[in-house]
C-alpha positions as CSV (number, residue, x, y, z in Angstrom):
1,M,-0.1,-0.1,0.1
2,S,1.5,3.3,-0.9
3,D,2.3,6.0,1.8
4,I,-0.3,8.6,2.2
5,I,1.0,11.1,4.7
6,R,2.9,13.9,3.3
7,L,4.2,17.2,4.5
8,L,2.1,20.2,3.4
9,P,3.5,22.9,1.1
10,D,4.6,25.9,3.1
11,S,2.3,27.9,1.5
12,V,-0.7,26.1,2.8
13,A,0.9,25.8,6.3
14,N,1.2,29.2,6.3
15,Q,-2.7,29.8,5.6
16,I,-3.3,27.4,8.2
17,A,-1.2,29.0,10.9
18,A,-2.8,32.5,9.7
19,G,-6.3,31.3,10.3
20,E,-5.4,31.4,13.9
21,V,-3.1,34.5,14.4
22,I,-4.8,36.8,11.2
23,Q,-8.5,36.6,12.2
24,R,-9.5,40.1,10.9
25,P,-8.0,43.3,10.0
26,A,-7.7,44.4,13.4
27,S,-5.2,41.2,14.0
28,V,-3.1,42.8,11.4
29,I,-2.9,46.0,13.0
30,K,-2.2,44.4,16.4
31,E,0.7,42.5,15.1
32,L,2.3,45.3,13.0
33,V,2.1,48.1,15.9
34,E,3.3,45.7,18.3
35,N,6.5,44.6,16.1
36,A,7.0,48.2,15.9
37,I,7.0,49.0,19.5
38,D,9.5,46.0,19.8
39,A,11.9,47.7,17.1
40,G,11.9,50.5,19.4
41,A,9.8,53.2,17.6
42,T,8.7,56.4,19.1
43,H,6.3,57.4,16.8
44,I,4.1,55.0,14.9
45,D,1.4,56.2,12.3
46,V,-1.7,53.8,11.4
47,S,-3.8,54.3,8.2
48,V,-6.4,52.2,6.9
49,T,-8.8,52.1,3.9
50,D,-12.3,50.4,3.9
51,A,-11.6,49.2,7.5
52,G,-8.5,47.8,6.4
53,K,-9.9,45.2,3.8
54,T,-8.5,47.2,0.9
55,C,-5.1,48.6,2.6
56,I,-3.4,48.7,5.8
57,Q,-0.3,50.7,6.7
58,V,1.8,51.0,9.3
59,I,5.0,53.2,9.4
60,D,7.3,53.4,12.1
61,N,10.6,55.1,13.2
62,G,12.1,52.3,14.8
63,K,15.5,50.5,13.9
64,G,14.4,48.9,11.0
65,M,16.0,45.8,9.1
66,S,18.8,45.0,6.9
67,E,18.3,43.5,3.5
68,T,18.8,39.7,4.8
69,D,16.6,40.4,8.0
70,A,13.7,42.0,5.4
71,R,13.5,38.8,3.8
72,L,14.1,36.4,6.6
73,A,11.5,38.0,8.6
74,F,8.4,36.8,6.4
75,E,9.7,33.0,7.1
76,R,7.9,31.1,9.8
77,H,9.2,30.9,13.0
78,A,11.9,33.3,12.3
79,T,12.2,36.1,15.2
80,S,14.6,38.0,16.9
81,K,13.0,38.3,20.4
82,I,14.1,34.7,21.6
83,R,16.9,32.1,21.0
84,E,16.0,29.4,22.9
85,A,13.2,28.1,24.9
86,S,14.0,29.3,28.2
87,D,13.8,32.9,27.0
88,L,10.3,32.7,26.9
89,F,10.3,33.0,30.5
90,A,12.2,36.1,30.3
91,L,10.0,38.1,27.7
92,R,9.9,41.9,27.7
93,T,8.6,41.7,23.8
94,M,5.6,41.8,22.5
95,G,6.2,39.1,19.9
96,F,8.2,36.4,20.1
97,R,6.8,33.2,18.0
98,G,7.8,34.5,14.3
99,E,4.6,33.7,12.9
100,A,2.9,37.2,12.3
101,L,4.8,38.5,9.1
102,A,4.6,34.9,7.6
103,S,0.7,34.7,8.7
104,I,0.3,37.9,6.8
105,A,2.0,37.6,3.9
106,A,0.3,34.2,3.4
107,V,-3.1,35.6,3.3
108,A,-2.3,39.2,1.6
109,E,0.0,41.2,-0.7
110,V,2.3,42.5,1.5
111,E,5.1,45.5,0.5
112,L,7.7,46.2,3.0
113,R,10.2,49.3,2.8
114,T,12.7,49.5,5.5
115,R,16.3,51.3,6.7
116,Q,18.4,50.7,9.7
117,H,19.7,53.6,11.1
118,G,22.9,55.1,9.6
119,E,22.6,53.0,6.5
120,E,22.2,55.0,3.0
121,L,19.8,52.9,1.4
122,G,17.1,50.8,2.6
123,T,15.3,47.6,1.1
124,S,11.9,47.2,-0.6
125,I,10.5,43.4,-1.0
126,I,7.2,42.5,-2.2
127,I,5.4,39.4,-1.2
128,S,1.8,37.9,-2.3
129,G,0.4,34.6,-1.0
130,S,3.8,33.5,0.5
131,K,5.7,34.1,-2.7
132,V,8.6,36.7,-2.9
133,E,7.8,38.6,-6.2
134,K,10.4,41.3,-6.0
135,Q,13.2,42.9,-3.6
136,E,15.4,45.6,-4.4
137,P,17.6,48.3,-2.7
138,V,15.4,51.7,-2.2
139,A,15.8,55.0,-0.8
140,C,13.4,55.2,2.3
141,P,13.2,56.9,5.6
142,E,14.7,55.0,8.6
143,G,12.4,52.7,10.2
144,S,9.8,50.4,8.7
145,N,7.0,51.1,6.4
146,F,4.2,48.1,5.9
147,I,1.4,48.3,3.2
148,V,-1.0,45.5,3.4
149,R,-3.3,44.9,0.6
150,N,-6.2,43.1,-0.3
151,L,-6.4,41.0,2.8
152,F,-7.7,37.4,2.4
153,F,-7.8,37.7,-1.5
154,N,-6.8,34.1,-1.7
155,V,-8.9,33.0,1.0
156,P,-12.5,34.0,-0.3
157,A,-14.2,32.0,2.6
158,R,-12.4,33.9,5.2
159,R,-13.1,37.3,3.3
160,K,-16.6,36.5,3.3
161,F,-17.2,36.2,6.8
162,L,-15.7,39.8,7.6
163,K,-18.3,42.0,9.0
164,S,-19.5,45.6,7.7
165,N,-16.7,48.3,7.6
166,Q,-18.0,50.2,10.7
167,T,-18.0,47.0,12.7
168,E,-14.2,46.1,11.2
169,L,-13.1,49.7,11.9
170,S,-14.6,49.6,15.5
171,N,-12.4,46.5,16.3
172,I,-9.4,47.9,14.4
173,I,-9.5,51.3,16.9
174,S,-10.2,48.9,19.7
175,E,-6.8,47.2,19.3
176,F,-5.3,50.4,18.4
177,E,-6.5,51.9,21.9
178,R,-5.0,48.7,23.6
179,I,-1.6,49.2,22.9
180,A,-1.7,53.2,23.0
181,L,-2.9,52.7,26.8
182,V,0.1,50.9,27.6
183,N,2.6,52.8,25.8
184,P,2.0,56.4,26.7
185,D,5.8,57.3,25.7
186,V,4.9,56.4,22.5
187,S,3.4,59.1,20.0
188,F,0.6,57.7,17.6
189,T,-1.6,58.4,14.9
190,F,-4.8,56.7,13.3
191,H,-6.2,57.8,9.8
192,H,-9.1,56.0,8.1
193,N,-10.0,56.5,4.5
194,G,-7.8,59.9,4.6
195,T,-9.5,61.1,7.9
196,E,-7.5,61.7,11.1
197,I,-9.2,59.6,13.7
198,L,-6.6,59.9,16.7
199,N,-3.6,61.8,17.5
200,L,-1.9,60.9,20.7
201,P,1.2,62.6,21.6
202,S,3.7,60.9,23.9
203,I,2.4,62.0,27.3
204,Q,1.9,61.0,30.7
205,L,-0.4,58.0,31.6
206,R,-3.4,59.5,32.9
207,Q,-3.4,62.0,30.1
208,R,-3.3,59.3,27.5
209,I,-6.0,58.0,29.0
210,M,-8.2,60.9,28.4
211,G,-6.9,61.5,25.1
212,V,-8.4,58.1,24.2
213,F,-11.6,58.2,26.1
214,G,-12.0,62.0,26.8
215,K,-11.4,64.2,29.5
216,K,-14.4,63.7,31.2
217,L,-13.1,60.5,32.4
218,N,-10.6,62.4,34.6
219,Q,-13.0,63.3,37.5
220,E,-14.4,59.6,37.6
221,L,-10.7,58.0,38.1
222,L,-8.6,57.4,41.4
223,S,-5.2,56.5,41.5
224,L,-4.1,53.0,42.1
225,D,-0.4,52.3,43.4
226,I,0.9,49.7,45.5
227,D,4.4,47.7,45.5
228,T,5.1,44.2,46.7
229,T,7.8,41.7,46.4
230,M,5.5,39.5,44.3
231,V,4.1,42.2,41.8
232,N,3.7,46.1,41.5
233,I,0.2,46.9,40.6
234,N,-0.5,50.7,39.6
235,G,-3.2,52.6,37.6
236,F,-6.6,54.0,38.2
237,I,-9.8,52.7,39.3
238,G,-13.5,54.5,38.9
239,K,-15.6,56.3,41.9
240,P,-18.5,53.7,43.0
241,E,-20.9,56.9,42.1
242,T,-19.8,56.7,38.2
243,A,-21.0,53.1,38.2
244,R,-23.0,52.2,35.0
245,K,-24.6,48.8,33.4
246,K,-23.2,49.3,30.2
247,G,-19.9,50.7,28.6
248,A,-17.4,50.7,31.7
249,R,-14.0,50.9,30.3
250,Q,-12.3,47.9,31.6
251,F,-8.4,47.1,31.1
252,F,-5.7,45.0,32.6
253,F,-2.2,45.0,31.4
254,V,0.9,42.8,32.6
255,N,4.1,43.9,31.6
256,G,3.1,46.2,28.9
257,R,0.6,43.3,27.2
258,Y,-3.1,43.8,27.6
259,M,-4.8,40.9,28.9
260,R,-8.3,39.2,29.6
261,H,-8.3,38.1,33.2
262,P,-11.8,37.1,34.7
263,Y,-10.4,35.9,37.9
264,F,-8.7,39.1,38.4
265,H,-11.9,41.1,37.4
266,K,-13.8,39.4,40.4
267,A,-11.2,40.5,42.7
268,V,-11.9,44.1,41.6
269,A,-15.7,43.8,41.7
270,D,-15.8,42.0,44.9
271,A,-14.0,45.3,46.5
272,Y,-17.0,47.5,45.1
273,E,-19.6,45.0,46.5
274,H,-22.3,46.9,48.4
275,L,-20.9,50.2,47.0
276,V,-22.4,49.8,43.5
277,P,-26.0,48.5,42.4
278,I,-25.8,44.9,41.0
279,G,-25.5,44.8,37.6
280,E,-23.5,47.5,37.3
281,Q,-19.5,47.9,36.6
282,V,-17.0,51.0,37.3
283,S,-14.0,51.8,34.7
284,Y,-10.5,50.5,35.8
285,F,-7.3,50.7,34.1
286,I,-4.8,48.3,36.0
287,Y,-1.2,47.8,35.0
288,F,0.8,44.6,36.5
289,D,4.4,44.5,36.7
290,V,5.7,41.0,37.5
291,N,9.0,38.8,36.6
292,P,8.4,37.8,33.5
293,A,9.5,34.0,34.8
294,N,6.4,33.8,36.9
295,I,3.9,34.3,33.9
296,D,3.4,32.3,31.0
297,V,1.7,34.3,27.9
298,N,2.6,31.5,25.3
299,I,-1.0,29.6,26.1
300,H,-3.1,31.2,23.2
301,P,-2.4,32.4,19.7
302,T,-3.6,36.4,20.4
303,K,-1.5,36.3,23.7
304,T,-4.2,38.0,25.9
305,E,-4.9,35.1,28.0
306,I,-2.2,34.7,30.5
307,K,-1.3,32.4,33.3
308,F,0.3,33.5,36.6
309,E,2.1,31.3,38.9
310,N,1.0,33.0,42.0
311,E,-2.3,33.8,41.2
312,Q,-4.4,33.4,44.5
313,A,-1.7,35.7,46.0
314,I,-2.1,38.4,43.6
315,W,-5.9,37.8,43.9
316,Q,-5.7,39.1,47.5
317,I,-3.2,42.2,46.9
318,L,-5.1,43.5,44.2
319,S,-8.4,43.2,46.0
320,A,-6.6,44.9,49.1
321,A,-5.3,47.6,46.8
322,V,-8.4,48.4,45.6
323,K,-10.3,48.5,48.8
324,E,-7.6,50.7,50.3
325,T,-7.5,53.0,47.2
326,L,-11.6,53.3,47.9
327,G,-11.0,54.0,51.5
328,R,-8.2,56.3,51.3
329,F,-10.0,58.8,48.9
330,N,-13.5,58.5,51.1
331,A,-14.8,56.4,48.4
332,V,-16.3,54.1,51.1
333,P,-19.3,55.5,53.1
334,S,-18.3,55.3,56.7
335,I,-21.2,54.5,59.4
336,D,-20.3,55.9,63.2
337,F,-22.3,54.6,66.0
338,D,-20.8,56.7,68.7
339,T,-23.7,58.5,70.4
340,E,-21.7,60.2,73.2
341,G,-22.2,63.8,73.6
342,M,-25.4,63.8,71.2
343,P,-28.3,66.2,72.1
344,E,-31.4,65.1,73.9
345,I,-33.8,63.9,71.0
346,P,-37.2,65.1,72.0
347,A,-40.1,62.9,71.4
348,I,-43.3,63.4,69.9
349,D,-46.7,63.1,72.1
350,M,-49.1,61.6,70.0
351,G,-51.8,61.7,72.5
352,N,-52.3,65.3,72.3
353,Y,-51.8,65.8,68.5
354,S,-54.7,67.3,67.0
355,G,-53.0,68.8,63.8
356,G,-50.9,71.7,63.3
357,E,-47.6,72.1,64.6
358,L,-46.3,68.8,66.4
359,P,-45.5,69.2,70.3
360,A,-42.0,68.5,71.6
361,T,-41.6,66.7,75.1
362,S,-38.6,65.3,76.5
363,Y,-36.9,61.9,75.5
364,D,-37.8,58.5,77.8
365,P,-34.7,56.5,77.8
366,S,-36.9,53.5,78.7
367,Y,-38.8,53.5,75.6
368,N,-37.8,50.5,73.5
369,P,-39.6,49.9,70.0
370,F,-38.4,46.5,69.6
371,N,-39.8,45.1,72.7
372,Q,-42.9,43.2,71.6
373,S,-44.7,43.9,74.9
374,S,-44.7,47.7,74.3
375,I,-46.7,47.0,71.0
376,V,-50.4,47.4,71.9
377,P,-53.3,48.0,70.1
378,P,-53.6,51.8,69.4
379,S,-57.4,51.5,70.8
380,S,-56.0,50.8,74.5
381,Y,-52.9,52.8,74.4
382,S,-53.0,55.6,77.1
383,S,-50.2,57.4,78.4
384,A,-50.5,58.8,82.2
385,G,-53.9,59.5,82.2
386,K,-53.5,61.2,79.1
387,K,-56.3,61.2,76.3
388,K,-56.1,58.3,74.0
389,T,-54.6,58.8,70.5
390,E,-57.2,59.5,67.9
391,W,-55.7,57.7,64.6
392,E,-58.8,58.5,62.3
393,P,-57.4,61.8,61.3
394,F,-54.4,60.3,59.9
395,Y,-56.4,58.6,57.2
396,Q,-58.9,60.9,56.4
397,G,-59.1,61.7,52.6
398,L,-58.0,58.1,52.0
399,E,-60.4,56.2,49.4
400,K,-61.6,52.8,50.3
401,K,-60.5,50.1,47.9
402,T,-64.0,48.0,46.4
403,S,-62.7,44.7,47.5
404,Y,-62.8,42.0,44.7
405,Y,-63.8,39.8,47.8
406,N,-67.8,39.9,48.7
407,E,-67.5,40.0,52.6
408,A,-71.1,39.7,53.0
409,A,-71.4,36.8,51.2
410,D,-68.4,35.1,52.0
411,V,-67.5,34.3,48.1
412,F,-65.9,36.1,45.5
413,P,-68.0,37.4,42.5
414,E,-69.3,35.0,39.7
415,E,-67.3,34.7,36.6
416,E,-68.2,37.1,34.1
417,S,-67.8,36.8,30.4
418,F,-64.7,36.8,28.5
419,V,-63.1,38.5,25.4
420,D,-60.8,37.0,23.1
421,S,-57.3,38.6,22.9
422,P,-56.6,39.4,19.4
423,S,-53.7,37.8,19.5
424,H,-55.2,34.3,20.3
425,A,-58.1,34.9,18.2
426,G,-57.1,32.9,15.7
427,G,-54.4,30.5,17.5
428,T,-50.9,31.1,17.7
429,D,-47.4,29.1,17.1
430,E,-45.8,31.1,19.6
431,P,-44.3,28.6,22.2
432,T,-45.7,29.1,25.6
433,I,-45.3,27.7,28.9
434,Y,-49.1,27.1,29.9
435,H,-49.9,24.1,27.9
436,E,-53.6,25.5,27.9
437,H,-55.8,26.6,25.0
438,P,-55.2,30.3,24.4
439,D,-58.6,31.3,25.0
440,A,-57.9,30.0,28.9
441,L,-55.0,32.8,29.2
442,V,-57.6,35.6,28.4
443,A,-58.2,38.0,31.5
444,E,-62.0,38.3,32.6
445,K,-63.5,41.6,31.4
446,S,-63.6,44.5,33.7
447,A,-61.6,42.1,36.2
448,Q,-60.3,43.6,39.3
449,H,-56.3,43.3,39.1
450,Y,-54.0,43.2,42.3
451,Q,-50.6,44.1,42.1
452,Y,-47.9,42.3,44.3
453,K,-44.8,44.3,46.0
454,G,-45.5,46.7,43.2
455,T,-43.9,44.2,40.8
456,Y,-46.2,41.6,39.6
457,I,-50.1,41.8,38.4
458,L,-52.3,39.2,39.6
459,T,-55.3,38.4,37.4
460,S,-58.3,35.6,37.2
461,V,-58.5,33.8,33.6
462,K,-60.5,31.1,32.6
463,S,-58.4,28.1,34.0
464,G,-56.7,29.8,37.0
465,L,-54.5,32.7,38.5
466,M,-52.1,34.6,36.0
467,I,-49.1,36.5,37.2
468,I,-47.5,39.1,35.0
469,D,-44.1,40.9,35.5
470,Q,-45.2,44.3,34.7
471,H,-42.0,45.7,34.0
472,R,-41.4,43.1,31.2
473,A,-45.0,43.5,29.9
474,H,-44.4,47.0,29.3
475,V,-40.9,46.6,27.4
476,R,-43.0,43.6,25.3
477,I,-46.0,46.2,24.5
478,L,-43.1,49.1,23.4
479,Y,-40.8,47.4,22.0
480,D,-43.5,46.5,19.1
481,K,-44.6,50.1,19.2
482,Y,-40.9,51.1,18.5
483,M,-40.3,48.6,16.1
484,E,-43.1,49.8,14.2
485,Q,-42.1,53.5,14.2
486,I,-38.5,52.8,13.0
487,Q,-39.7,50.4,10.0
488,K,-42.2,53.1,9.0
489,H,-40.1,55.9,9.9
490,V,-42.7,57.8,12.1
491,G,-40.6,58.6,14.9
492,L,-41.4,62.1,16.2
493,S,-38.7,64.2,17.3
494,Q,-38.7,66.8,20.3
495,R,-36.5,69.6,19.9
496,M,-34.3,70.1,23.3
497,L,-33.9,73.9,24.4
498,F,-30.8,73.1,25.7
499,P,-28.9,70.5,23.6
500,D,-27.0,67.8,25.8
501,M,-23.5,66.5,24.5
502,V,-22.5,62.8,24.2
503,H,-19.2,61.7,23.9
504,F,-17.9,58.4,22.5
505,S,-14.2,57.1,22.4
506,P,-12.8,56.5,18.8
507,S,-13.7,52.8,18.6
508,E,-17.5,53.7,19.3
509,V,-17.8,56.4,16.8
510,P,-17.9,53.9,14.1
511,V,-20.9,52.3,15.7
512,V,-22.4,55.2,16.0
513,E,-22.5,56.2,12.6
514,E,-23.7,52.9,11.4
515,I,-27.0,53.0,13.7
516,M,-27.4,56.5,13.0
517,D,-30.2,56.1,10.3
518,D,-32.3,54.3,12.9
519,L,-31.5,56.4,15.5
520,V,-32.7,59.3,13.3
521,S,-35.6,56.8,12.6
522,L,-36.8,56.9,16.4
523,G,-36.7,60.7,16.8
524,F,-33.1,61.4,17.6
525,D,-31.4,64.3,16.3
526,L,-27.5,64.2,16.8
527,S,-24.7,66.1,15.0
528,S,-21.1,65.5,15.5
529,L,-19.0,68.1,16.8
530,G,-15.8,66.2,16.1
531,G,-13.8,64.2,18.0
532,G,-16.3,61.9,19.0
533,T,-18.5,64.3,20.7
534,Y,-22.4,64.8,19.2
535,S,-24.8,67.0,20.1
536,I,-28.3,65.9,20.9
537,N,-30.5,68.4,19.5
538,G,-33.5,66.4,19.3
539,V,-35.1,63.4,21.0
540,P,-38.0,61.0,20.5
541,A,-41.6,62.9,21.8
542,D,-42.3,59.9,24.0
543,I,-39.3,59.5,26.3
544,E,-39.9,62.3,28.7
545,G,-37.9,62.0,32.1
546,L,-35.0,59.7,30.6
547,N,-31.7,60.9,30.3
548,P,-30.9,61.1,26.4
549,E,-27.1,60.8,27.0
550,T,-27.6,57.7,29.0
551,L,-30.1,56.5,26.7
552,I,-28.0,56.8,23.4
553,T,-25.0,55.3,24.9
554,N,-26.6,52.4,26.3
555,I,-27.8,51.7,22.5
556,V,-24.6,52.0,21.1
557,H,-23.0,49.8,23.9
558,S,-25.6,47.3,23.3
559,A,-25.0,47.3,19.6
560,I,-21.3,46.6,20.0
561,E,-21.9,43.8,22.7
562,K,-24.3,42.4,19.8
563,G,-22.0,42.8,16.8
564,C,-25.1,43.7,14.7
565,K,-24.5,43.5,11.1
566,V,-27.5,43.8,9.2
567,K,-30.1,46.9,9.8
568,E,-33.2,44.9,11.0
569,E,-30.7,43.5,14.2
570,V,-30.1,47.0,14.8
571,Q,-33.4,47.8,14.5
572,S,-34.5,45.8,17.1
573,L,-31.6,46.5,19.4
574,I,-32.8,50.2,19.4
575,A,-36.1,49.4,19.8
576,L,-35.5,46.9,22.9
577,S,-33.1,49.3,24.3
578,M,-35.9,52.3,24.1
579,A,-38.7,50.0,25.7
580,R,-36.5,48.9,28.7
581,A,-35.6,52.8,29.3
582,S,-39.1,53.9,29.0
583,A,-41.2,51.0,30.8
584,I,-42.7,51.2,34.1
585,V,-40.2,49.8,36.8
586,A,-40.8,47.1,39.7
587,G,-41.9,48.9,42.7
588,Q,-44.2,51.4,40.8
589,I,-47.8,51.2,42.1
590,L,-50.5,51.3,39.6
591,S,-54.2,51.7,39.7
592,N,-56.7,49.2,38.5
593,D,-57.1,51.2,35.4
594,E,-53.6,51.5,34.5
595,M,-53.2,47.7,35.5
596,N,-56.5,47.0,32.6
597,A,-54.6,49.0,30.2
598,L,-51.4,47.3,30.5
599,V,-52.9,43.8,30.4
600,D,-55.0,44.8,27.5
601,G,-52.1,45.9,26.0
602,L,-50.0,42.9,26.4
603,F,-52.5,40.6,25.0
604,S,-52.7,43.0,21.8
605,V,-49.3,42.3,20.8
606,S,-48.1,39.0,18.6
607,A,-46.3,37.4,21.2
608,P,-47.0,38.2,24.7
609,N,-45.7,35.3,26.7
610,Y,-41.8,36.6,26.5
611,T,-40.1,39.6,26.0
612,P,-37.9,40.1,22.8
613,D,-34.8,38.9,24.7
614,G,-36.6,35.6,25.7
615,K,-37.5,36.3,29.3
616,T,-40.7,35.2,30.7
617,V,-43.6,37.8,30.9
618,L,-46.1,35.9,32.6
619,A,-47.1,32.6,34.2
620,L,-50.0,30.6,35.0
621,M,-51.5,28.9,38.1
622,N,-54.3,26.5,37.1
623,D,-57.3,25.6,39.1
624,D,-56.1,22.4,39.9
625,D,-52.6,23.4,41.2
626,I,-54.2,25.9,43.2
627,E,-56.3,23.3,44.7
628,K,-53.5,21.0,45.4
629,L,-52.1,23.9,47.8
630,F,-55.5,23.3,50.0
631,R,-55.6,19.5,50.1
C-alpha cells in the first residue's frame, strides 16, 4: 500500500497558521504595531482604507531591518526576540513566535520598505500569498513601512465572513487603543480613508487615557498604586458613583501587554460589593508588573490569556489594593455609631396631637420600640391618664378600595364573560409555558387586578390565576411600538431647548455612524462636533423623564456587544433599549385602570409570553394546582 502522509507546502501551512493569528484586519494592526513597539519606535502612524479590507499601512521610526533580515522576517518561526526555549520565561517583548509576518504574507499582498539607522539605502520587498515577487534596494526613511493590501484575497471564504466596514473599523480602533494605553511614551496617529481619527502625542499615562476616552473620564478615576515583592500594581479605578450598566472602560495590562483575566476582574468587582448597584460596573485601568519568569504568555495565539504562577496571592493583593484606594479617597461610606455627646432627642406625644405643629416633650430613655410588650393596639394605648390617640385623622381623605372579595356573601363574584385576545383569536404558533388553550389565558372582562409588591399583577383567567411581570409586560408592548416607528420612519422628534452633549471613544464612533439612520428614525437628532462628541438636538417625543445621553450611550454599547451586522438586528436592538428605558419599573404602584390598560396592551401584541430577548413575561397557576395547595 502506498504512503498517504506527506508534508504540506509552506504556502498551505502558512495559511493554516494565519487562520489562528490573523482573524480580521484588527489582527494585522495588532501584530504590526506591536512589532514597531519592539523595534523601539517612538512614533507610529497607522492608516487604513475601507476598514483594512483594501489597505493597511503601518509606518514607524524604529531601528529598521537589513536586506537579509527583511527577507527572513517573512519566514515562519523567524524572530529576533528569543534564541532558546528558556527565553520564553524572560520575555519583555510583544512578539516572540515569529509567525505574524509569515501569516500576514500568506493571506495578503505585502510590501515592506525598511532602512536601518546609519544606512544610506533601505530595502523594498514585495510578497503575495507567501511568494516573494521582488526585492531591491530603495531610498526610504529610517524605520519600517508595511503596506498590506487585499487581505484574504486568496482565501475568499475568510473574506466573506468579515463584518461591515463600521464593525471592522471599531475592532481595529479597539486594538489600537489597547496598545496606545500601555505605551504612553510613544506617539500615535490613526487615519481612516484619509481622515484623522486619533492623534496621541507622547504624554503621561493619565493624560493618555484622557486622550483616548475623553477628558470627562478624568473626574471619575482614583489613582491605584501598590508595590510588593511579588507584583507591582498601579493605574486607576473608577469612583463608585460612576458605575454604569454598560460602557465601563475595563483594562488589565501585564508587563506592557493587554490581557483578559476574569479571575482578577472578580477581585475588583468584589472590592466594590455593596458600593455599586447589582449589575453595574466601574471603569478601571490596572497595570501589573511581575517577573516574566512567573507568568506564561504562550497559551493562546492572540497572547491575551496569561497564566500567573501566584494567581491567588495576586488576587488578594489586587483586592486589598482596590479597597485601600477606595478608603483612602473616602469612596467607602463610613458608619459611626458613637452617640456620646449627642443632644437630647425630643419625643413626639401623639396623645395630644390634633393637627398643626407637633408638640415637643422630653426624650423617654425607657422606650424600646423593639420590645414586643410595648406594642399594643392603638385603641388601648394611654399614657399617664392622657387622652387616647385618635388615629382616624391620619387616614382621612384616603379612598377605600372596593374589595374583589364579597365579605357579606363570603364568596368571590361569579365569573363574568370573557373576551378573546386579538393575539389569540386565531391561535398562535408561539411557544408558551402554559400548555393551555389560548382562550384560557384571557383575563376576565373588567376584572379587578391586584398588584403584588409593586412588581407583579395578579389577575383571574378562565383556567386559573395569571401572574404578570409588569416591567417585562410593558417592555413587550413598547418594543412593538418602537419597532413599528423605526420600520415606518414615523418617530416624532422633540427639539431640546438646551442640547445635551454625548461623547464616544474612537472605537465607538463607527458604531454610532452605522446606526445613525435608525436613531434618526426613532426621533433622535444628533450632530457631530468632531472628536467623538455629538450634540443631542432632538429626542423622541415620548421619552420624557429619561436621560438622552444615557439612553443613546446604552444603545451604542448594546450594538457593540451584539455585533449587529444587518439593519434589522440594529433596529431590534434600538427598539429593545428604548423599551427597557421607557417601561414602568418594578415597585411602581399602579391603579386598577392602569393595570387594565397594561394587561389589554400585553394581549394585543403578537407574542405576549416572552420579552424580545426571551424572558418570561407571565406565568399561570391553573385551578388544579391551586386546589392542591389546600388539600
